[in-house]
N, C-alpha and C positions, 0 to 999 in steps of 0.2 A: 676070113675081111683080105682083100689086097690094099697091097700096098703102092700106093701115090708116091710122087717124087714133087713138092710143090718150087721154084726155080723162078728168081727174081730175075724180070727179062733184061735187065743192066744191072748196072754197079751201086747207083745211087737209084731206084727207079723202084718205089710201094707199089708197084704194078706185078703180079705174077703167075707164071702159066703153071699150071698142074701138068705134069703126063702120065704116060703111062708105061713106062721104056722109054724109049723115045716117041712114042704118039702122044701128041697136044690134045689135051681132052676138054678145057678148061682155060681160058685168060679169068684172072679175077683181078677187077682193079680199081683203085681207093681215088675216089677223087681230092684233089690237091684243094680245095675248099670244102668244107663241111664236112659230117659223118655220112658222106654218102657215095657209092660203088656200083659198078655194075660188073656182070658174068657175062661173060660172051664162051656158049656151046653149043656147037654145031649149026651157027650163026644166028641163032637166034639169043638175040637180046634178052636180058633179067636186068631190072633196076634195085637199088636196096638201097634208104632210105628210111629215114627217120619219120613216124607217126605224127608227131608235136616234138618242140625242142629239148623236152625230156622224154617223150616217149617211144616206147617199142621201136625197135628195127624190121623194118618191114623185107622181106623179099618178096618180090612181083615181077610177075610176068602179062604182058598184057592186059593189067587192070583186077589178075586174078592173084591172091595170097600164096605163097606159100607153103610160108614157115615166116614167120618173125622171133624175135631173141629180146625180150628186157632186162634190164641189169638194173640186177636190182641194189646197187649199193654201187656208188661212186667212189666209194674208197677200197672197194676189191677189185680185182682183175675175174668178174667171172659174167654168164652168161644164162640166164636157162631160157633154151633153144626149144619153143612151140613145132613141132611137126604131125600134122594130121591129132591134134588136139591133144598130143603127148607130152609135158615137161622132158626136159636130157639139160642135162645142166653143161656147159664149159670153163674151164675156169686154167687156172693158171696151174702146177702141180707144185710150186713151194715159190717165196717170194723172189729166190738167188733162181729161175731156171728161164727158159724163155718157153719152154715145153707147156704144152696146155693139154687137157684130160677130156672128153666127154663122157659124163656116168649117166647111166638109165639106175636112178633111183642113187644104190651104192658101189655099181657095180661096174669100172671102167672097162668099158664097147668100145673106145678108140683114143687118140692120140695126134696132136701135132707137135713131134718132134724137130729144132733144128739141131740140123748134123754139127756142128763146131759155134764158139765163140765169131768166129772171124768169118761164118758165111752164116747165110739167109736161105742155103736149100735148104727143104726138109723134110724129112717123110713124114707121110700122111699113112693115117690111121683111120678108116670111118667103116660106121658100120655099110656090108652090103646091099643091103636092104633101102638104104637108103637110096635114095636118086642124084646125081651126077650137082642139079642146081642146088638139092641143099647141103650137100657135103659141100661145093663152091662155098654156099653161103658163113658156114664154121669156120672155113678155111677163109673169107672176108674178116671177118668179127676178132679172129685170129693177131691176122696178119693188120689188123687198127690198132690193137692195141700193143704192139712192137712195134709200129709209127709214134706210138704213145707213148711209148717207155724211151724209146730214141728221142723224142723231141726233149723230152722231160730229165733226159741225164738219168737215170735207172735202166735203162737195157743196153 
């Protein structure tokens, strides 16, 4: 698995760039209004939105659903991501850390790890067989939780 870098676009922004070394691969954008967002990869726009007010998060491009994520509990920092009909769990490693891990069943297959409490720059390791839009979707879900934690004062 290759390690990518997640970097905020500026000091106060919840919009990030996904980098492979110095090369920008994707822009991950959270809407300041509601739980929506966009991904921009090689000039192609992908949208992220909720299916209904409490429904699944959907990643789509030109009306085609690529992946979806269910939030099984409002009280846990976790999602069930469905990609190619297979469920994966993206969850906070612990209540005390901002690290998120990706699980296939009980096996950890990836992570999004903040470099320190002083920065939001992060190391991203996700499965090589996942396309960049699906990796960016997992990143977007993680950033959304970081923003929620920061807003509530728990992050």
